[in-house]
VOBA-1610 file (N, C-alpha, C; in pm, whole numbers, padded with zeros to 5 digits, always signed):
BEGIN
Unk+03997-07759+01876Unk+03982-07845+01980Unk+03852-07989+01987Unk+03871-08063+02031Unk+03740-08188+02030Unk+03632-08103+02108Unk+03513-08167+02055Unk+03414-08108+02146Unk+03380-08209+02275Unk+03349-08160+02391Unk+03321-08216+02490Unk+03215-08338+02513Unk+03261-08460+02567Unk+03192-08596+02563Unk+03085-08546+02679Unk+02968-08641+02644Unk+02854-08621+02722Unk+02825-08769+02757Unk+02835-08808+02912Unk+02858-08928+02956Unk+02691-08931+03022Unk+02587-09052+03008Unk+02466-08995+03096Unk+02472-09143+03209Unk+02515-09076+03317Unk+02473-09109+03438Unk+02317-09188+03462Unk+02312-09309+03470Unk+02218-09378+03494Unk+02154-09424+03628Unk+02179-09371+03756Unk+02220-09418+03911Unk+02027-09400+03888Unk+01971-09265+03875Unk+01809-09242+03919Unk+01743-09319+03815Unk+01753-09373+03713Unk+01689-09485+03659Unk+01703-09613+03745Unk+01790-09637+03806Unk+01772-09779+03888Unk+01735-09746+03996Unk+01739-09596+04066Unk+01687-09567+04190Unk+01523-09582+04172Unk+01429-09542+04052Unk+01290-09571+04023Unk+01270-09687+04019Unk+01356-09782+03960Unk+01332-09890+03939Unk+01292-10005+04083Unk+01424-09977+04137Unk+01410-10030+04272Unk+01300-10007+04387Unk+01230-09912+04328Unk+01124-09867+04401Unk+00996-10037+04442Unk+00998-10105+04264Unk+00963-10191+04274Unk+01008-10321+04255Unk+00940-10472+04220Unk+00983-10576+04180Unk+00972-10587+03989Unk+00941-10484+03960Unk+00868-10540+03808Unk+00995-10527+03701Unk+01149-10470+03750Unk+01231-10447+03641Unk+01205-10327+03547Unk+01115-10249+03633Unk+01093-10135+03499Unk+01149-09984+03591Unk+01164-09886+03524Unk+01212-09897+03373Unk+01358-09985+03378Unk+01384-09999+03249Unk+01482-10067+03212Unk+01613-09990+03192Unk+01755-10029+03264Unk+01872-09935+03248Unk+01916-09985+03103Unk+01909-10090+03056Unk+01955-10143+02939Unk+01898-10058+02816Unk+01765-10028+02817Unk+01650-09961+02727Unk+01743-09827+02764Unk+01729-09766+02851Unk+01760-09613+02897Unk+01893-09621+02819Unk+01977-09680+02862Unk+02147-09666+02807Unk+02123-09700+02638Unk+02037-09778+02579Unk+02053-09802+02484Unk+01992-09675+02368Unk+01883-09600+02414Unk+01803-09484+02353Unk+01878-09383+02346Unk+01990-09356+02462Unk+02114-09220+02496Unk+02183-09274+02412Unk+02265-09347+02422Unk+02352-09430+02280Unk+02292-09399+02137Unk+02180-09437+02101Unk+02127-09430+01975Unk+02095-09292+01947Unk+02123-09199+02051Unk+02075-09032+02010Unk+02162-08951+02049Unk+02312-09013+02069Unk+02419-08946+02050Unk+02514-08925+02176Unk+02463-08981+02275Unk+02524-08981+02376Unk+02689-09073+02384Unk+02780-09015+02445Unk+02924-09043+02435Unk+02945-09168+02479Unk+02856-09196+02591Unk+02911-09276+02685Unk+02806-09285+02824Unk+02803-09409+02887Unk+02740-09420+02999Unk+02830-09445+03126Unk+02760-09399+03252Unk+02834-09395+03396Unk+02729-09427+03465Unk+02774-09533+03552Unk+02726-09585+03682Unk+02807-09537+03796Unk+02774-09548+03914Unk+02807-09507+04052Unk+02765-09680+04161Unk+02806-09755+04133Unk+02720-09837+04237Unk+02779-09857+04390Unk+02695-09794+04461Unk+02731-09796+04581Unk+02726-09943+04663Unk+02835-09927+04783Unk+02799-10071+04855Unk+02661-10106+04884Unk+02553-10028+04921Unk+02412-10089+04940Unk+02335-10105+04834Unk+02418-10096+04731Unk+02308-10098+04598Unk+02150-10029+04593Unk+02165-09936+04651Unk+02013-09862+04692Unk+01962-09808+04527Unk+02074-09816+04431Unk+02031-09778+04274Unk+02098-09851+04200Unk+02213-09856+04152Unk+02269-09923+04066Unk+02333-10064+04114Unk+02289-10188+04068Unk+02322-10309+04146Unk+02449-10376+04077Unk+02469-10488+04150Unk+02598-10545+04061Unk+02583-10590+03958Unk+02428-10654+03899Unk+02411-10741+03788Unk+02388-10591+03696Unk+02352-10468+03743Unk+02305-10364+03658Unk+02460-10341+03571Unk+02600-10361+03657Unk+02707-10319+03608Unk+02752-10418+03485Unk+02741-10528+03522Unk+02748-10638+03375Unk+02661-10591+03299Unk+02550-10620+03314Unk+02454-10593+03185Unk+02498-10486+03096Unk+02524-10360+03197Unk+02592-10222+03092Unk+02733-10256+03021Unk+02794-10319+03058Unk+02911-10354+03033Unk+02911-10412+02893Unk+02849-10516+02914Unk+02796-10610+02788Unk+02776-10528+02699Unk+02637-10398+02707Unk+02618-10378+02630Unk+02677-10215+02548Unk+02790-10192+02632Unk+02880-10132+02602Unk+02989-10190+02491Unk+03007-10309+02492Unk+03067-10386+02413Unk+02989-10376+02262Unk+02906-10363+02258Unk+02789-10358+02121Unk+02816-10213+02106Unk+02885-10143+02123Unk+02905-09975+02098Unk+03027-09933+02063Unk+03148-09996+02029Unk+03285-09979+02027Unk+03342-09829+02050Unk+03258-09742+01977Unk+03327-09612+01960Unk+03259-09521+02085Unk+03199-09592+02207Unk+03127-09528+02317Unk+03235-09568+02414Unk+03182-09507+02574Unk+03257-09536+02671Unk+03171-09593+02779Unk+03231-09647+02876Unk+03135-09743+02992Unk+03253-09639+03110Unk+03223-09555+03190Unk+03278-09523+03313Unk+03199-09576+03406Unk+03281-09613+03499Unk+03235-09665+03676Unk+03303-09571+03762Unk+03210-09503+03809Unk+03228-09442+03992Unk+03279-09527+04103Unk+03319-09527+04152Unk+03291-09533+04292Unk+03433-09507+04387Unk+03421-09554+04514Unk+03511-09560+04630Unk+03604-09648+04613Unk+03753-09654+04549Unk+03827-09780+04555Unk+03847-09836+04685Unk+03835-09762+04784Unk+03875-09851+04920Unk+03731-09928+04979Unk+03638-09921+04845Unk+03472-10003+04919Unk+03500-10119+04826Unk+03396-10056+04707Unk+03359-10180+04585Unk+03387-10154+04466Unk+03457-10047+04448Unk+03514-10001+04280Unk+03582-10101+04238Unk+03718-10129+04297Unk+03772-10210+04240Unk+03773-10367+04177Unk+03666-10428+04223Unk+03629-10576+04165Unk+03559-10549+04051Unk+03505-10427+04020Unk+03422-10418+03894Unk+03572-10367+03796Unk+03645-10296+03843Unk+03740-10258+03712Unk+03832-10384+03696Unk+03831-10468+03801Unk+03931-10591+03762Unk+03882-10710+03676Unk+03730-10724+03682Unk+03681-10751+03634Unk+03635-10753+03464Unk+03607-10594+03490Unk+03498-10578+03326Unk+03601-10477+03271Unk+03692-10398+03349Unk+03760-10323+03247Unk+03720-10224+03209Unk+03637-10144+03238Unk+03578-10023+03179Unk+03677-09947+03099Unk+03631-09847+03034Unk+03723-09754+02939Unk+03767-09677+03062Unk+03705-09605+03146Unk+03720-09520+03298Unk+03663-09575+03407Unk+03760-09568+03517Unk+03703-09535+03635Unk+03731-09420+03684Unk+03642-09376+03747Unk+03635-09239+03828Unk+03650-09236+04011Unk+03755-09250+04048Unk+03755-09274+04212Unk+03696-09134+04255Unk+03621-09171+04360Unk+03539-09060+04427Unk+03534-09110+04588Unk+03577-08995+04671Unk+03574-09056+04805Unk+03469-09061+04914Unk+03319-09135+04869Unk+03236-09121+04907Unk+03230-09214+05029Unk+03181-09191+05143Unk+03141-09263+05243Unk+03036-09351+05220Unk+03023-09453+05309Unk+02933-09614+05252Unk+02826-09519+05278Unk+02765-09461+05351Unk+02626-09445+05402Unk+02610-09254+05312Unk+02708-09214+05252Unk+02694-09060+05204Unk+02578-09049+05089Unk+02501-08941+05100Unk+02387-08936+05035Unk+02406-08888+04899Unk+02513-08837+04885Unk+02577-08813+04702Unk+02710-08763+04749Unk+02799-08768+04643Unk+02902-08728+04640Unk+02927-08549+04664Unk+02974-08540+04753Unk+02976-08369+04808Unk+03134-08327+04841Unk+03245-08392+04783Unk+03360-08339+04800Unk+03470-08405+04727Unk+03605-08384+04705Unk+03697-08470+04618Unk+03787-08506+04748Unk+03934-08560+04652Unk+04000-08615+04723Unk+04105-08521+04811Unk+04126-08546+04929Unk+04228-08466+04991Unk+04372-08555+05001Unk+04418-08533+04890Unk+04541-08608+04815Unk+04686-08594+04940Unk+04656-08495+05034Unk+04769-08506+05127Unk+04755-08594+05214Unk+04613-08650+05254Unk+04591-08773+05345Unk+04614-08882+05224Unk+04546-08914+05153Unk+04483-09010+05089Unk+04619-09074+04983Unk+04697-08988+04929Unk+04773-09031+04832Unk+04858-09187+04853Unk+04897-09213+04960Unk+04966-09338+04972Unk+04859-09432+04943Unk+04759-09428+05020Unk+04681-09550+04956Unk+04587-09526+04794Unk+04617-09437+04763Unk+04573-09450+04614Unk+04630-09478+04529Unk+04772-09440+04560Unk+04859-09460+04442Unk+04879-09622+04392Unk+04883-09722+04478Unk+04875-09857+04408Unk+04747-09920+04346Unk+04659-09835+04404Unk+04524-09887+04334Unk+04493-09825+04171Unk+04513-09693+04182Unk+04551-09617+04074Unk+04641-09706+03971Unk+04788-09775+04004Unk+04839-09805+03930Unk+04787-09987+03866Unk+04722-10009+03991Unk+04655-10131+03949Unk+04553-10095+03819Unk+04496-09984+03825Unk+04399-09964+03707Unk+04433-09963+03584Unk+04527-09860+03607Unk+04622-09851+03474Unk+04697-09929+03389Unk+04723-10004+03502Unk+04818-10157+03436Unk+04694-10245+03376Unk+04588-10236+03421Unk+04474-10346+03326Unk+04433-10237+03239Unk+04464-10124+03188Unk+04415-10058+03049Unk+04316-09961+03061Unk+04310-09950+03206Unk+04156-09848+03243Unk+04223-09706+03322Unk+04175-09591+03212Unk+04185-09477+03220Unk+04109-09437+03395Unk+04214-09356+03455Unk+04209-09351+03585Unk+04165-09171+03570Unk+04046-09150+03636Unk+03965-09005+03699Unk+03965-08993+03812Unk+04042-08896+03897Unk+04008-08851+04014Unk+03917-08734+04027Unk+03822-08756+04157Unk+03736-08660+04141Unk+03792-08552+04257Unk+03752-08416+04208Unk+03845-08350+04291Unk+03785-08211+04308Unk+03795-08121+04415Unk+03729-08020+04410Unk+03838-07924+04331Unk+03767-07770+04322Unk+03825-07678+04193Unk+03924-07600+04305Unk+04066-07693+04290Unk+04174-07616+04367Unk+04267-07612+04242Unk+04310-07520+04199Unk+04443-07546+04115Unk+04556-07600+04185Unk+04582-07570+04333Unk+04735-07624+04362Unk+04724-07749+04381Unk+04589-07831+04371Unk+04577-07974+04410Unk+04631-08055+04243Unk+04613-07985+04154Unk+04597-08047+04014Unk+04761-08120+03982Unk+04875-08070+04029Unk+04998-08145+04036Unk+05023-08282+04095Unk+04927-08262+04229Unk+04946-08365+04316Unk+04848-08467+04257Unk+04751-08451+04194Unk+04645-08548+04080Unk+04745-08622+04000Unk+04841-08557+03935Unk+04910-08602+03834Unk+05008-08676+03900Unk+05069-08663+03976Unk+05159-08697+04062Unk+05138-08851+04086Unk+05017-08843+04147Unk+04971-09008+04224Unk+04933-09075+04111Unk+04967-09041+03977Unk+04897-09130+03873Unk+04798-09134+03782Unk+04687-09030+03838Unk+04537-09005+03764Unk+04617-08986+03599Unk+04509-09005+03532Unk+04493-08978+03386Unk+04436-08817+03391Unk+04308-08829+03448Unk+04246-08710+03456Unk+04173-08684+03589Unk+04100-08560+03625Unk+04025-08524+03720Unk+03929-08497+03697Unk+03797-08525+03736Unk+03678-08490+03727Unk+03620-08388+03831Unk+03638-08266+03756Unk+03609-08144+03850Unk+03450-08114+03952Unk+03463-08142+04054Unk+03313-08165+04106Unk+03260-08037+04122Unk+03149-07998+04012Unk+03098-07858+04016Unk+02929-07810+04057Unk+02943-07918+04191Unk+02817-07826+04263Unk+02822-07693+04315Unk+02947-07666+04371Unk+02969-07537+04405Unk+02911-07417+04300Unk+02996-07463+04163Unk+02948-07371+04045Unk+02811-07370+04016Unk+02790-07483+04007Unk+02589-07495+03990Unk+02522-07414+04092Unk+02541-07399+04204Unk+02492-07341+04312Unk+02531-07187+04298Unk+02623-07132+04214Unk+02615-06999+04183Unk+02572-06971+04094Unk+02486-07008+04023Unk+02450-07014+03878Unk+02350-06904+03901Unk+02350-06785+03826Unk+02208-06653+03865Unk+02269-06586+03967Unk+02387-06596+04065Unk+02390-06549+04139Unk+02562-06451+04152Unk+02554-06374+04249Unk+02657-06250+04221Unk+02785-06380+04248Unk+02812-06436+04274Unk+02943-06534+04281Unk+02988-06613+04161Unk+02878-06609+04077Unk+02911-06662+03981Unk+03064-06656+03896Unk+03055-06539+03849Unk+03179-06534+03793Unk+03307-06550+03892Unk+03316-06547+04009Unk+03428-06578+04121Unk+03447-06734+04089Unk+03341-06781+04070Unk+03317-06950+04077Unk+03372-07007+03957Unk+03325-06917+03836Unk+03341-07006+03702Unk+03529-06959+03704Unk+03580-06862+03729Unk+03695-06832+03754Unk+03811-06921+03827Unk+03739-06956+03935Unk+03763-07062+03973Unk+03809-07183+03961Unk+03680-07224+03873Unk+03717-07361+03750Unk+03798-07346+03664Unk+03784-07242+03593Unk+03876-07213+03487Unk+04026-07236+03556Unk+04061-07179+03631Unk+04201-07180+03694Unk+04254-07337+03725Unk+04124-07403+03775Unk+04170-07537+03809Unk+04198-07607+03675Unk+04141-07578+03590Unk+04141-07670+03472Unk+04248-07640+03361Unk+04293-07505+03377Unk+04405-07476+03322Unk+04544-07519+03409Unk+04539-07533+03538Unk+04628-07601+03599Unk+04622-07751+03575Unk+04539-07828+03551Unk+04519-07990+03513Unk+04575-08007+03427Unk+04554-07932+03277Unk+04631-07932+03170Unk+04762-07897+03144Unk+04810-07834+03227Unk+04968-07788+03243Unk+05016-07874+03300Unk+04922-07977+03405Unk+04987-08066+03465Unk+05027-08191+03400Unk+04933-08219+03269Unk+04941-08329+03195Unk+04811-08432+03250Unk+04684-08340+03267Unk+04592-08430+03327Unk+04469-08383+03213Unk+04396-08477+03186Unk+04298-08463+03141Unk+04159-08375+03222Unk+04083-08369+03186Unk+03973-08286+03262Unk+03831-08310+03200Unk+03809-08382+03311Unk+03650-08425+03335Unk+03586-08299+03455Unk+03405-08329+03393Unk+03341-08265+03525Unk+03173-08312+03531Unk+03176-08284+03669Unk+03042-08315+03672Unk+03001-08284+03837Unk+02844-08329+03811Unk+02779-08272+03945Unk+02665-08123+03943Unk+02549-08180+03930Unk+02450-08056+03938Unk+02475-07996+03798Unk+02556-08032+03703Unk+02524-07947+03578Unk+02405-08010+03481Unk+02359-07872+03399Unk+02207-07907+03347Unk+02221-07816+03222Unk+02108-07810+03169Unk+02067-07752+03038Unk+02112-07635+03065Unk+02057-07521+03201Unk+02115-07375+03206Unk+02231-07343+03215Unk+02309-07426+03289Unk+02417-07403+03326Unk+02552-07444+03270Unk+02522-07521+03168Unk+02632-07627+03134Unk+02708-07537+03005Unk+02597-07489+02899Unk+02693-07379+02815Unk+02789-07302+02879Unk+02763-07231+02973Unk+02836-07125+03010Unk+02996-07164+03057Unk+02954-07316+03148Unk+03059-07375+03183Unk+03205-07406+03114Unk+03129-07464+03023Unk+03180-07573+02884Unk+03289-07411+02790Unk+03188-07297+02799Unk+03273-07187+02724Unk+03367-07146+02790Unk+03385-07128+02914Unk+03438-07047+03029Unk+03576-07163+03100Unk+03539-07287+03106Unk+03650-07338+03144Unk+03721-07432+03033Unk+03863-07450+03021Unk+03936-07476+02932Unk+03931-07593+02908Unk+03906-07694+02833Unk+03973-07800+02816Unk+03917-07922+02863Unk+03792-07870+02858Unk+03696-08006+02958Unk+03641-08132+02834Unk+03696-08258+02863Unk+03678-08356+02772Unk+03543-08444+02765Unk+03508-08435+02920Unk+03368-08527+02945Unk+03305-08461+03035Unk+03151-08426+03013Unk+03084-08402+03140Unk+03007-08554+03189Unk+02954-08565+03309Unk+02931-08683+03334Unk+02783-08630+03409Unk+02655-08664+03351Unk+02495-08606+03392Unk+02432-08702+03441Unk+02350-08671+03539Unk+02286-08803+03582Unk+02132-08747+03630Unk+02159-08664+03726Unk+02019-08632+03807Unk+01949-08518+03688Unk+02011-08422+03656Unk+01928-08315+03564Unk+01905-08396+03470Unk+01981-08452+03386Unk+01903-08525+03272Unk+01788-08603+03301Unk+01831-08695+03388Unk+01710-08805+03391Unk+01570-08731+03439Unk+01601-08626+03530Unk+01474-08575+03543Unk+01429-08478+03458Unk+01534-08424+03366Unk+01465-08368+03205Unk+01403-08467+03138Unk+01440-08636+03126Unk+01357-08720+03062Unk+01231-08741+03068Unk+01249-08721+03207Unk+01102-08751+03272Unk+00980-08644+03213Unk+00998-08569+03140Unk+00939-08460+03094Unk+00949-08498+02950Unk+01045-08488+02895Unk+01071-08496+02733Unk+01131-08622+02648Unk+01175-08722+02740Unk+01202-08841+02712Unk+01358-08861+02676Unk+01417-08979+02673Unk+01568-08971+02667Unk+01632-08941+02551Unk+01533-08955+02440Unk+01587-08911+02334Unk+01622-08754+02295Unk+01461-08680+02341Unk+01482-08537+02336Unk+01567-08463+02361Unk+01585-08521+02507Unk+01668-08509+02658Unk+01854-08514+02586Unk+01868-08635+02560Unk+02010-08615+02503Unk+02020-08531+02403Unk+01939-08521+02254Unk+01958-08426+02187Unk+01982-08281+02201Unk+01916-08241+02325Unk+01906-08093+02367Unk+02062-08068+02437Unk+02130-08196+02546Unk+02209-08152+02588Unk+02341-08156+02525Unk+02312-08247+02398Unk+02445-08234+02292Unk+02434-08079+02207Unk+02305-08025+02194Unk+02280-07887+02157Unk+02346-07808+02245Unk+02333-07809+02353Unk+02429-07722+02446Unk+02540-07727+02465Unk+02590-07831+02415Unk+02752-07862+02388Unk+02796-07827+02248Unk+02715-07838+02184Unk+02772-07773+02060Unk+02754-07575+02036Unk+02653-07572+02103Unk+02661-07390+02121Unk+02763-07354+02170Unk+02803-07406+02272Unk+02914-07377+02386Unk+03056-07359+02310Unk+03065-07458+02166Unk+03169-07458+02100Unk+03165-07379+01986Unk+03063-07323+01971Unk+03058-07207+01873Unk+03022-07096+01890Unk+03078-07053+02033Unk+03097-06909+02113Unk+03213-06899+02172Unk+03245-06779+02222Unk+03330-06774+02343Unk+03271-06700+02422Unk+03279-06688+02573Unk+03222-06596+02687Unk+03238-06464+02622Unk+03149-06405+02675Unk+03113-06259+02654Unk+03217-06177+02699Unk+03260-06076+02641Unk+03358-06008+02708Unk+03537-06048+02706Unk+03539-06164+02668Unk+03654-06244+02667Unk+03730-06203+02541
//
């Protein structure tokens, strides 16, 4: 089984930069260091209000990733807002469709396909026709995975905040089992499995050991917070260590 890829979300670097007009910290520099130390890709989520990632950032990072042909560029966003323009112009390796409202603080739920399927279907088809892999941001619900495949998605990104909130608590095993069942349902439906939201160095290894077939994790807030103390290079190295360790052993009691 291939190891899980690490995609570094740079939104929080942009958020710090935007508090002044000096152009620092540099997103390109952050991305370069992360890639130099083994990150498998870069993720950005440009929201319409440009409160962190701005349009120019997306273009700059797309150009940078072209210098790293073995790494991936993932652009996240709501396809009914500003995402599809970036997909059409830049053709990233992957676009992750997220059902955010324009003023939403952060992503906090997956798609309701019973409601949104008809609107999503032509946009997914459009992205795939451009050669862009499509991932749908989804809650951990095994019953929704077949519908995600039917609407045309290549992958799902499992929204992992409920798992992260359970870390160290009595519901951890219940939550872990729910994510494992969802991932297996996705695999059975022919989908790839990504994951992200509040994963960190403490909870990442257990998740990857317990949840089958996770091809990519996209990590931003925790990773950039760690980097404030450790630096980008050491932080990426340590997240990759967590991933390596997860593939060296299986969950206890399995």
